[in-house]
C-alpha positions in Angstrom: 0.1 -0.2 -0.1 1.5 3.1 -0.9 0.8 6.8 0.9 0.1 10.3 -0.2 0.2 12.8 2.5 -1.2 16.4 2.9 0.6 18.1 5.8 0.5 21.9 4.5 -2.4 24.1 4.0 -0.9 27.5 3.9 -0.1 27.9 0.1 -3.6 29.4 -0.9 -5.7 28.8 -4.1 -3.4 27.4 -6.5 -2.3 29.3 -10.0 -2.9 25.6 -11.0 -5.2 22.4 -10.8 -2.5 19.9 -10.5 0.4 21.6 -8.8 1.5 24.9 -6.8 3.6 26.1 -3.9 3.7 24.0 -0.6 0.5 23.9 0.8 -1.6 25.2 -1.9 -5.0 23.9 -3.1 -7.5 24.0 -5.9 -10.4 25.8 -4.0 -11.2 26.7 -0.2 -13.4 28.8 1.3 -13.8 30.3 5.1 -10.6 28.5 5.9 -7.5 30.6 8.0 -4.2 30.0 6.0 -2.8 32.9 8.2 -2.2 31.4 11.4 0.9 30.5 13.3 0.3 26.8 13.0 0.1 25.3 9.4 -3.2 23.5 9.9 -6.5 23.8 8.4 -9.1 25.4 10.3 -11.9 27.7 9.9 -12.5 31.4 9.7 -14.6 33.6 11.6 -18.5 33.7 9.9 -20.2 36.8 8.4 -22.8 38.1 10.4 -25.7 40.5 9.8 -24.8 44.3 10.6 -27.8 45.8 8.9 -30.7 43.6 7.9 -32.0 43.5 4.3 -35.2 45.8 4.0 -33.8 49.0 5.1 -32.0 50.0 2.3 -33.5 51.1 -0.8 -30.2 50.5 -3.2 -26.5 49.2 -2.9 -23.8 51.1 -0.8 -21.3 51.6 -3.3 -19.0 53.7 -1.0 -18.5 53.3 2.8 -16.7 56.2 4.5 -15.3 56.0 8.2 -15.3 59.5 9.4 -13.4 61.7 11.9 -16.7 62.2 14.0 -16.5 58.7 14.9 -19.3 57.5 12.9 -19.1 55.7 9.1 -21.2 57.0 6.4 -22.8 54.6 3.6 -23.7 56.2 0.3 -26.1 54.4 -1.7 -27.8 53.8 -5.2 -30.9 55.5 -5.1 -29.1 58.7 -3.4 -29.4 57.7 0.2 -26.8 58.4 2.7 -26.9 56.6 6.0 -25.0 56.9 9.3 -23.5 53.7 11.1 -22.5 54.6 14.7 -19.2 53.2 16.5 -22.3 50.7 18.1 -23.8 49.6 15.0 -26.7 51.5 14.9 -27.8 52.9 11.5 -29.8 55.7 10.7 -30.8 57.9 7.5 -29.1 61.4 7.4 -29.9 62.5 4.0 -31.5 61.5 0.7 -29.9 63.4 -2.2 -32.4 64.1 -5.0 -29.5 63.7 -7.9 -29.9 59.9 -7.4 -27.0 57.3 -7.1 -23.9 58.3 -5.2 -21.2 57.5 -7.5 -18.2 58.8 -5.2 -17.6 60.0 -1.7 -14.7 60.7 0.5 -13.9 62.8 3.6 -11.3 65.7 3.3 -9.8 68.1 5.8 -9.0 71.6 4.3 -6.6 74.4 5.3 -9.5 76.6 6.5 -9.1 74.0 9.8 -12.5 72.1 8.8 -13.3 68.6 7.9 -15.9 68.2 5.0 -17.8 65.1 3.4 -17.6 65.3 0.0 -20.0 63.2 -2.3 -21.2 63.1 -6.3 -24.0 62.5 -8.1 -23.9 62.3 -11.7 -23.2 65.8 -12.5 -22.7 67.4 -9.0 -20.4 67.5 -6.3 -21.6 68.1 -2.9 -20.2 69.1 0.6 -20.9 68.7 4.1 -19.1 70.0 6.9 -18.2 67.3 9.9 -19.5 67.2 12.2 -20.9 70.2 11.6 -24.9 70.3 11.9 -26.8 67.2 12.9 -29.3 67.9 10.5 -27.5 67.6 7.0 -29.7 69.8 5.2 -28.9 72.6 7.3 -25.1 73.3 6.5 -25.2 71.4 3.1 -23.5 73.0 0.4 -22.2 75.6 2.4 -19.8 78.0 0.7 -16.0 76.6 1.6 -13.9 80.0 1.8 -14.8 81.3 -1.6 -15.8 78.0 -3.2 -19.8 77.3 -4.0 -21.5 74.0 -3.8 -22.5 71.8 -5.4 -19.9 72.1 -8.2 -20.5 70.6 -11.8 -19.2 67.3 -12.8 -18.9 65.8 -16.1 -21.8 62.6 -16.3 -19.9 59.4 -15.6 -20.7 56.3 -14.3 -18.2 56.5 -11.5 -16.6 59.5 -9.7 -14.4 57.5 -7.3 -12.4 59.8 -4.9 -9.0 59.3 -3.0 -6.9 61.8 -1.3 -3.6 61.9 -2.8 -0.8 64.1 -2.2 -2.4 66.3 -0.1 -5.7 67.2 -2.5 -8.9 65.2 -3.1 -8.8 63.7 -6.6 -12.1 62.7 -8.3 -12.6 60.4 -11.2 -14.8 62.8 -13.8 -14.9 60.7 -17.3 -12.0 61.8 -19.4 -10.3 64.0 -16.6 -9.8 64.1 -13.1 -11.3 66.9 -10.8 -9.7 68.2 -7.7 -10.7 69.8 -4.7 -7.4 71.4 -3.3 -6.3 71.6 0.4 -6.4 75.2 0.0 -10.3 74.8 -0.8 -10.1 75.4 -4.5 -12.1 73.2 -7.2 -10.7 72.3 -10.3 -13.0 70.7 -12.9 -10.2 69.2 -15.2 -7.2 69.0 -13.0 -5.9 66.1 -15.4 -7.0 65.3 -18.9 -6.6 61.6 -20.1 -6.3 60.6 -23.6 -9.7 60.7 -25.1 -11.9 57.8 -25.0 -10.6 56.9 -21.5 -13.0 57.1 -18.6 -11.7 57.1 -15.1 -13.1 54.6 -12.7 -10.4 54.2 -9.7 -7.9 55.8 -8.2 -4.9 54.6 -6.2 -1.7 56.5 -4.2 1.8 54.7 -4.8 5.2 56.2 -4.3 3.9 59.7 -4.4 1.8 59.2 -7.9 -1.9 59.0 -8.5 -2.7 55.9 -10.6 -5.7 56.3 -12.5 -7.4 53.2 -13.7 -9.9 53.5 -16.6 -12.7 51.8 -18.7 -12.9 52.6 -22.5 -16.1 54.8 -23.5 -16.2 52.5 -26.9 -15.7 49.3 -24.9 -12.6 48.4 -26.5 -10.7 45.4 -24.9 -7.4 47.5 -23.9 -8.0 49.5 -20.8 -5.5 52.4 -19.7 -3.8 52.9 -16.6 -2.1 56.4 -16.2 0.0 57.8 -13.6 0.3 61.5 -12.6 2.8 63.4 -10.0 -0.4 65.7 -9.6 2.2 68.6 -10.1 2.2 69.1 -13.9 -1.3 70.8 -15.0 -3.1 68.7 -17.1 -0.3 66.4 -18.2 0.1 62.7 -17.1 3.5 61.5 -16.5 3.2 57.6 -17.9 0.9 55.3 -18.9 0.0 51.3 -19.2 -1.9 49.4 -21.5 -3.9 46.7 -19.9 -5.2 43.9 -22.0 -8.8 43.9 -20.6 -12.0 45.8 -21.0 -11.7 47.6 -17.6 -9.6 48.5 -14.7 -12.2 48.1 -11.8 -10.4 48.6 -8.5 -7.1 49.3 -7.5 -5.2 48.9 -3.6 -1.7 49.8 -2.5 -1.0 46.7 0.2 2.4 45.1 0.0 2.2 45.6 -3.5 0.2 47.6 -5.8 -2.5 45.7 -7.2 -5.5 46.2 -9.7 -8.3 44.0 -10.4 -9.4 43.8 -14.2 -12.2 42.7 -16.3 -14.6 40.1 -15.2 -12.5 36.9 -15.1 -11.2 37.7 -11.6 -8.0 38.7 -12.9 -5.5 40.5 -10.4 -2.5 42.3 -11.7 0.5 44.1 -10.5 0.1 47.9 -10.9 3.5 49.5 -10.7 4.5 51.7 -13.7 8.2 51.0 -13.1 7.7 47.3 -13.7 5.6 45.3 -16.0 2.1 45.4 -15.3 2.0 41.7 -14.4 -0.8 39.0 -14.3 -0.7 37.6 -11.0 -3.7 35.3 -10.0 -7.4 35.1 -10.4 -10.4 34.5 -8.3 -12.1 31.0 -8.4 -14.7 31.4 -11.0 -13.9 34.7 -12.3 -15.5 37.6 -11.2 -14.9 41.4 -10.8 -14.8 44.0 -8.2 -16.2 47.5 -7.6 -14.0 50.6 -7.1 -14.5 51.0 -3.3 -14.9 47.0 -2.7 -10.9 47.0 -1.5 -9.2 47.5 1.6 -6.4 46.3 3.6 -6.4 44.4 6.7 -3.2 43.1 8.8 -1.1 43.9 5.6 -3.4 41.8 3.2 -5.2 43.1 0.2 -8.9 42.4 0.2 -11.2 42.5 -2.6 -15.1 42.0 -2.7 -15.5 40.1 -5.7 -18.9 39.2 -7.3 -20.0 37.3 -10.5 -17.9 34.3 -9.7 -20.9 31.7 -9.2 -22.5 30.3 -5.9 -20.1 29.4 -3.2 -17.1 31.4 -4.8 -18.4 35.1 -4.4 -17.1 37.0 -1.5 -13.9 38.5 0.2 -10.8 37.3 -1.5 -7.4 38.4 0.2 -3.8 38.4 -1.4 -0.6 38.7 0.3 0.8 37.5 3.3 1.3 38.2 7.0 4.8 37.0 7.5 8.0 37.8 5.8 8.7 34.5 5.2 5.5 33.2 4.0 4.0 32.9 0.6 1.9 35.2 -1.2 -1.2 33.4 -1.3 -4.7 33.9 -2.4 -7.6 32.8 -0.3 -11.4 33.3 -0.1 -11.4 34.6 3.6 -15.2 35.1 3.8 -17.7 33.7 1.3 -20.9 35.5 0.5 -23.5 34.5 -1.9 -24.9 37.4 -3.4 -25.3 39.2 -6.7 -23.2 42.2 -6.1 -20.7 43.5 -3.2 -21.0 47.3 -3.3 -18.2 48.0 -0.7 -15.6 46.7 1.6 -14.1 48.7 4.7 -12.1 48.1 7.8 -13.7 50.0 10.4 -11.9 49.9 13.6 -11.9 46.0 14.5 -15.1 45.5 12.0 -15.0 44.6 8.5 -18.0 45.9 6.8 -19.4 44.4 3.5 -22.4 45.8 1.5 -24.3 43.7 -0.8 -26.8 43.2 -3.0 -28.9 39.6 -2.7 -28.9 37.3 -5.5 -32.2 38.1 -6.4 -31.3 41.7 -6.9 -34.2 43.0 -4.8 -32.6 43.7 -1.5 -29.7 44.9 0.2 -27.9 44.9 3.3 -24.5 45.0 5.2 -22.5 42.0 6.6 -19.5 42.3 9.2 -17.1 39.6 10.3 -18.7 38.0 13.6 -17.9 36.4 16.6 -18.4 32.8 15.6 -16.7 30.3 13.2 -18.0 29.5 9.6 -18.2 26.4 7.9 -14.9 25.8 6.2 -14.5 24.2 2.5 -11.2 22.5 1.3 -10.2 21.0 -2.1 -7.0 19.4 -2.9 -5.2 20.1 -6.0 -5.2 16.9 -8.4 -3.5 14.0 -6.8 -1.6 12.0 -9.2 0.4 9.1 -7.8 3.7 9.6 -8.7 5.1 5.9 -9.7 3.2 5.0 -12.3 0.6 6.4 -14.5 -1.8 3.2 -14.3 -4.8 3.4 -12.2 -4.6 2.8 -8.5 -7.2 2.2 -5.9 -7.6 5.0 -3.4 -8.4 2.7 -0.5 -9.0 4.7 2.5 -8.3 8.3 4.0 -7.1 9.1 7.4 -7.6 12.4 8.7 -5.5 13.6 12.0 -6.9 16.2 13.7 -6.4 18.4 17.0 -8.9 17.1 19.7 -12.2 17.7 18.2 -14.4 20.5 19.9 -18.3 19.4 21.0 -20.7 20.0 18.2 -18.2 20.3 15.3 -17.5 17.7 12.6 -15.6 16.8 9.5 -17.2 15.3 6.2 -14.6 13.7 3.7 -15.6 13.6 0.0 -13.6 12.2 -2.9 -13.5 12.4 -6.7 -11.8 10.2 -9.1 -10.2 11.4 -12.5 -12.0 14.4 -12.4 -15.2 13.2 -13.4 -19.0 13.8 -11.8 -19.7 15.3 -8.2 -17.6 14.5 -5.4 -18.8 11.4 -3.2 -19.2 11.3 0.3 -16.9 9.0 2.0 -17.9 6.5 4.8 -16.4 6.3 8.3 -14.9 2.9 8.9 -17.3 1.4 11.8 -19.9 3.4 10.0 -21.2 6.9 9.7 -20.3 9.8 7.5 -19.2 12.4 9.5 -16.4 12.4 11.9 -18.0 14.2 15.0 -16.5 12.3 18.0 -15.8 14.9 20.7 -12.0 14.8 21.8 -11.4 12.5 18.5 -8.1 13.1 17.1 -8.3 10.7 13.9 -10.9 9.4 12.0 -10.5 6.6 9.1 -12.7 7.1 5.8 -13.1 4.1 3.4 -13.1 4.4 -0.4 -12.0 1.6 -2.8 -12.5 3.8 -5.8 -10.1 3.0 -9.2 -8.3 5.7 -10.9 -5.2 7.8 -12.1 -6.3 11.3 -10.4 -7.6 11.6 -7.2 -9.2 14.8 -5.5 -10.2 15.3 -1.7 -12.6 17.7 -0.4 -13.1 18.5 3.4 -16.0 20.3 4.9 -15.4 21.6 8.5 -18.6 22.2 10.6 -18.2 24.8 13.3 -19.8 25.2 16.7 -20.3 28.6 18.1 -16.7 29.9 18.2 -15.1 26.9 18.0 -13.7 24.6 14.7 -12.2 21.5 13.7 -8.4 21.9 13.1 -7.0 19.3 10.7 -3.1 18.5 10.9 -2.5 15.9 8.3 -4.4 13.8 5.3 -3.3 10.4 4.3 -4.6 9.2 1.1 -3.9 5.2 0.9 -3.4 3.8 -2.8 -3.1 0.0 -3.4 
């Protein structure tokens, strides 16, 4: 009898189906691969922060504010306040409709303002200012009157870069200066390019674009913010759109609808890195950083594969990995934002008729792990996968592990039976389980489902597959 051992789980989702770095896997969801111990266990589950039924549209931008609250800017024009205690209230409804960009920005008059954009208007509100937003809405800032005019565009994403607030404004960037000035066209892009997302990297503004004619090659422009109207450099991206950008350990961009991540550094080749499972895309504000990991709220991947992915590492000597940290079956993710210790995720349900907000909760999720293709190394002839041994930490009460297999990449995964009966290993305090198989083939795949209880989860140290 021959043995195949899986004893590492830290490698993240592999670039290939049949190989990868140590500990990589074909697919996983809700599993924690960044722990101090290289073992397989579950991440925290998502919980409801705002139930479906309150919102009338998807929050596309979530903005943590200096007043201690967080503001959500929605399709339909509503603006909601979330207190530090997690209480939501409607503070204003903009008659201009969907809010396409929002950010907080302090200026040299000693005051801080919330700025947001509808299709053709830029609005402002002093923070904290008057508790009734309509009272000091669009008040004059020094000599600048609001609302100011924007060019009609699908996105007016905003980002504070080099001391100014830059705003995606169709084929230009608008700018609110620290000196309270406003410029409608501080940077002019090559005609046919529409600014969608923004990132600051090494003192430059990076502008990710779509094409007005839906051409297959999008452009990334780089601007030092000092040269009036003139960008410094650009790269052509082999994709229809640059959807989102984030500057974590590496500057990253998500492009197109196939879930692809690219390195976004103009001083290097714009390198394809990896893709989300099942494809998908990311909205401009559905990116953030958590403990050094770049987070992406991906949707359009298919059931079980939509949710918040991470890319990066938490330790210097660790591999840079892709992982589906928090699975969320939904139609679209609007924004993700780290607010204190909370990670907030705004979403539209799969039916497209209700919206809500999730956060990372205090209980464990159900974790899924699927191995890369396991090909017996000695011979290409068929082998019999006789049994599978799972070695674990002492199993917490109420938790369980189910084991599935598939041979030769054909059909669905098949549930394995435990030696002695049953299909799920759930013995409190147990530390190993034997599953019987008896299937023949050249390629084996292993799938584990880890079921948690409250804030405890199974922990797998090793999987042993016995062939004969």
